[in-house]
N, C-alpha and C positions, 0 to 999 in steps of 0.2 A: 849226844846232842840232839833232840829232834825239835821240827819246828810245826806250827799249825797245818803247814801243806804236807809233811811227811805223810804218808797213808800208813797207818797202823794196821798191820797185818791182823792183829789181835781184836781190833774196833768191827766186830761183824755186824753190831746191833745198830747201825748208824741206818735213820731212814725206815727202821721197821712198823714205828708208830703211825708213818704218813698214811691219811686214806684221801680219796678223791672227793670232793666237796658232792654235796646230794644233788645240786641243781645241774650236776656236769654230768653225773653217773647215768646211765641208761641199761645198766644190766643189773643193778641194784633190784629188788623189789621196793616199792612203796611202803612207808611205815604204816602201821595198822590205825593209827588216829589220822591219815591223812586221806582225803576223798580220791577216788581212783580218776584219772584224767580221761577224758572223752576223747581219743586220740581217733583222727580221721579214717574212715574205711573205704579206700579207692576203689575195691571191688563192691564194697557194700553199696556206696553210692551209684555207681555204673547199672546195679541191677533192681536197686529200689531207692530214687532218690529221695532226701529229706523233705519234709513238710515245709521248711523254711527255705528251700530253694526258689528264689523269684524268677529264675530263668525258666523254669518247668511251667509256673503258674503264674502267668502277668497279672493277673487281678490282685495278688498278694501284695505287691508293691507298685509304686507309681512315683513318680519324680515331683518335686515340690510345683504346683502350679499347672499339673496335667489335666486335672478336672477342671474344665472351661465351663462356663454357663452356658444354656440353652442358646441358641441362635435367636431366637424370639422369644423375650421373656415375656411371662404373663401379666398381663394389665388388667387392672379391674375392669369390669364390663361396666359401659358406658349406660348410663339410666336413661329409659325411653324417653324422648321429648314429643311433646305433641305436634302434630304434623301443622306445618305452616299454612295459614289461610289462603295465601297468594298461591299455593300450589306447588312452591319451590321446596323440594325435599333437602333436607340439612345435608350438609356434606359429611361423609362419613370418614374423613380424612382427620387422623391424629392431630390435633393443634401441634403436638410436640415436633411433628414431621411435616409443618408448611415451610414451603420454599421461602428462602429469604426475600426478603423484600429489596427495592430498587435500590441500585446502588447509589452512594453518597454523591452528590454534584460537586464535580471540582471547582474549587474556588478561581474567580476570575483572575487572570493575570494582571496583576499590577502595570499602570500605564509607566513605561519608562521615560524620565525625565532626563534631560541633559542640559547641557548649556544654554542651549537656546530654546527649552521648552521642551515638552513631550512628544515622541514621534507617532503620527497618526497610525491609527490599527489598520490592519491589512485588510483587504475587501476580499473577501471569498471569490465574489463575482469575477472581479477583476483577476485573481489568481487563476481560476478556470479559463479566463477568456485568452490568457496569456502563457498558457500552459503548452508545452509541443505537442500536439497528437498527429502530427504527420504520417501520413503512409504511402511511400512513394508505389510499394508493389502494389498496395489496392487499388490508387488512383491509376495507375499504367492498365491494371487489368479490367478496370472499370472502362476506361477510354476504348482498349479494343474491344469490349463487348458492343459497343456503340458505333465502330467503325472510325474510331479515332486515329490520327497517326500519333509518332512517338517520335521524339527526336531529341538528344542528348545537350542541346545548345549550342551544338557548334556549325551548324547546317548553316548555309547562306541565307536563309530566309530568317534564319533567326538573330541575324543583325540588326532587324528592324526593332528588335525588342529592346535592346540596350538603353534609348531613350526613356523607355518608362522606368528602369532601374535608376537612371540619373537622375530624373526629375519626380521620384517618388515621395509621397510625404514624408515618412521615416527618413532619416538623415543616412542612407546608405555609403559606404565605402566605394574607393575606385576598384577593390578586388572583388566585389560581387558583381555576378553573370549570371545570364539565364541557365538554368539547369531542368531536367526531365521535363520539355517540353511537350505538351498535347494541344493537339488543333482537332477541331471538329465543330459539328453543328448541333445546336442545341435549340430546339422551337426555330424561332425567326431569326436567331441571332448565329454568326459564324464565331465561334470563341477561340481562344488559345490560352490555355492555363498552364502555368509554368513557375517553379520555384526559383527566388533570388539565392544562389548559393554561393559560398565561398571557399577556399581551399586551406585547410589547417593539416599541415604535414602530408600525410598519405590518404587524408578523408575528405571528402566534398561535404560540407554542411550545409543544409537547408535553413534557412534563418525565416524569411517570410515567403507567401503563397500569393502569387499576383495572378488574377483573372482579366483578360482584356478582350473588350467588343470594338471591331473598327466601325467608325461613323462616316457617313456621308458629308462631303462638304468641308469646311472649314469649321470644328468644331469650337465653342467657347473655351476660353482657359477658366477653370472652375476648379474648386476644390471643395469637397464635403466630407467633413470630418466630423467625430463625437466633440461634442465641447469641452469635454475634459481634458482631451489629450494636448500636449503643449504642440505648439505650430510654428515651422520655419520655413523661409524662402516664401513668405506671403507678402512681401513687400510690394505697394501698389495694388493690392486687390480691396475690394470693399466688399462689406457684408450684406447680403441679400435679404431682408428680411421676409419673416412669412407671417400668416394669418393665424398659426396654432401655436400659442405659448408655450405647450408642453415641448413641441416639437422644438422652438426656440431654445428650451432651456435644455436639452440634450443634444442637438446637433446645431452645426454652425455651417453655412452655407456662402464661402467665398468665391468671388469671381472678378477678373479684370475689368468689367465695364457692366453696368447695368443695361441688360437687353433682355427683349422677349423670351428667348430661349430659357436663361436663367429664371425669368420670372416664372415662367410655366412649370419648371422644376420645382422651384420653391414652393407652388400652390397646387400642386398635383396631391391628390388626397391619397391615391394608390401607395405613391412612395412615401409619404409621411408615416402612413400605416406599415408599411413594410419596416422601416428604419425603426420606429417606436416598439416593433416586438421582437428588435433584437437584442444582442447582449452589448450593443455599443462598442465591437469591437475590431470592426471594418471603417476602411478611409477611401475615398474616391477622388479621382483628379483625372484629367485630359492630358493627353500629350502626344505626339507623334501619330495622330489622327486616331488615338485610340481612346475609350471611356474606361478606364480600368479601375478595378477594385484589389485592397492588398491587406492582408491580416498578418500579423508575427505569427505565423506557424508555417508546417509544411502541409503541402496540396493531400487532401484525402477525397474519397467520393463524396462524402456528406459536405465537406466545404464547397468543392465544385459545383453541387447542385445549388447550394444556399447562395453563391454569388451568381449563378445563371439567373435566378429568382430575383435578384435586385439588379442588376443588370438590365434584364429585361424591362424593369419598371423605368429604370432611369434613362434608357435608350427611347424607349415610347415616349417619355414626357419630352425629351429633347427634340425629339422629330416631329411632335406634334404642330401641325399649322405650318410646319416648312414644304 
């Protein structure tokens, strides 16, 4: 008995009718009704490239967007305009290339309102007057060029400056002390300029610039301050009037008593002119035999010269007639 798996030695015709498909055969010639395929000829392309080879002729093919317009597009010629009778020739600039106009102005900041009303806007002049602009190195260099002496505030003669710090118009703390003390002569005055400093950690911070001139005799107790500044420690002092309403509106002269010296100071025209030309950022007072000027800043050459001009006029007014 035989099965399909049994090989029949007499069945030799199995598979004789099989043929390889036409799309797989490479040895059989193509049929007569089919076109001959153009097979690549590597050797022929090396010797003579084809016309459609874009690697040889770059003008034959370009990627999309490669052809860009010229940098200066052609614009229609402007018609000739008649010359301006004023003699000013019209501008040749294309209106489309005109520069932009002025930037838009920022809207004003709305006023902040709180529980007790709006806060007053900040005065830029006040901000400039009370912005620190001290230059310790510059002030010391300025002093050395003029033959002044320099001290760090710990010299024996610097102890006489502590009463100026204690009695200063601003409320200074017990930690303030003299620092960067400069002594010298400016014109007819012997001056001492120093900073009221305090220690913060490892640093010495200058907070106020003080310039003082010694006075002969017993000077009157007085304080000359801008009218807008808050004042403390003025108990028992009276205001000395002035004949200038503009000066009265901006400055206030207080003294322990109404005497001829303070009257001359209030009526001196040069003193009023110099003070009205300032930014109202200085205060003046007498203590320890000195007439001193103070400003919330560190000393710099310009400030020393500014205080020198004011103190020269004030000392001259107090000394007149004495």
